[in-house]
C-alpha positions, -999 to 999 in steps of 0.1 A, spaced: 0 0 0 14 34 -9 12 58 20 12 96 18 23 110 52 5 142 60 18 160 90 -15 177 96 -31 147 113 -34 144 151 -49 114 167 -71 117 197 -64 89 221 -87 60 221 -107 52 252 -113 16 260 -144 6 280 -144 -21 305 -174 -44 309 -189 -36 274 -193 -72 263 -166 -70 237 -176 -36 225 -141 -23 232 -131 -44 201 -150 -21 177 -129 7 163 -129 35 138 -105 19 114 -104 43 84 -121 74 71 -121 98 43 -132 134 48 -130 144 12 -142 117 -12 -144 125 -49 -137 92 -67 -129 65 -41 -163 51 -31 -198 56 -44 -229 51 -24 -260 32 -37 -272 64 -53 -240 70 -72 -229 99 -50 -194 101 -35 -199 111 1 -173 111 28 -171 78 47 -162 62 80 -152 25 83 -159 6 115 -140 -26 121 -148 -55 145 -116 -75 151 -134 -96 177 -147 -131 173 -184 -123 177 -207 -102 156 -213 -68 171 -249 -55 169 -250 -17 168 -281 -11 189 -271 14 216 -241 27 196 -236 62 184 -213 81 160 -207 118 161 -185 147 151 -194 167 182 -179 159 216 -208 177 233 -233 156 214 -219 121 215 -254 106 207 -257 128 176 -264 98 153 -278 66 166 -266 35 149 -286 3 151 -317 -2 130 -305 -37 121 -269 -26 116 -241 -49 128 -204 -55 122 -196 -91 116 -168 -108 135 -135 -98 118 -155 -76 94 -162 -40 84 -191 -16 81 -189 15 59 -209 45 70 -215 73 46 -211 107 62 -234 128 39 -261 141 63 -287 123 43 -303 95 65 -331 91 40 -307 71 18 -304 43 43 -292 31 77 -256 33 66 -259 70 61 -252 92 91 -267 126 100 -236 147 96 -208 153 71 -171 153 77 -152 185 73 -123 185 49 -108 213 70 -107 190 101 -127 179 131 -134 150 154 -151 116 151 -164 98 182 -177 62 185 -198 57 217 -220 31 233 -247 35 259 -248 8 285 -268 9 317 -277 45 310 -241 57 306 -227 69 273 -190 59 269 -167 69 241 -151 37 228 -129 53 201 -122 87 186 -100 105 161 -92 142 156 -79 154 123 -68 186 105 -71 195 69 -74 165 46 -66 159 9 -92 147 -15 -93 109 -20 -67 103 7 -79 83 36 -67 81 72 -62 45 82 -50 26 112 -18 7 102 -16 -21 112 -53 -27 109 -74 -19 139 -45 -13 163 -19 9 147 -12 45 144 -31 67 119 -15 71 86 -26 89 54 -31 66 24 -35 75 -12 -47 39 -17 -77 36 6 -91 2 16 -127 7 25 -143 -25 39 -109 -43 38 -78 -46 59 -54 -17 60 -23 -40 62 
């Protein structure tokens, strides 16, 4: 995989949650905040995207899970509605602000100029951030990916791997 190293990226530390029935295995694995030609959604658009990865050995249902671009509103977009991430698998979410297109479309867009992404779960009434990333200005069709897959540092890649391993 060719990698383009962008010094503008800063990682926000991941937060692991104890007692979440394996939920701490689910990670934000790759994202693209300026998609022009890399991935098309079912309508032929090219929205920004966020890839979740479940390196665990059991499927992870997303009922009670949330994704957000606002630390003050961690429950901005509720996942669920039949969504799950298979064991060892991936789920691609389209960040286009158009939830009418399907359950894999989230209610916000990513900013090419930089922002944050938060993955949280609600258990026993408490909302816990499981993973997060902060990023600065991004280049079009360049993703940010954890290398090695699921556990590594964030690296810019001009060969994105949506719904596949970043290794």
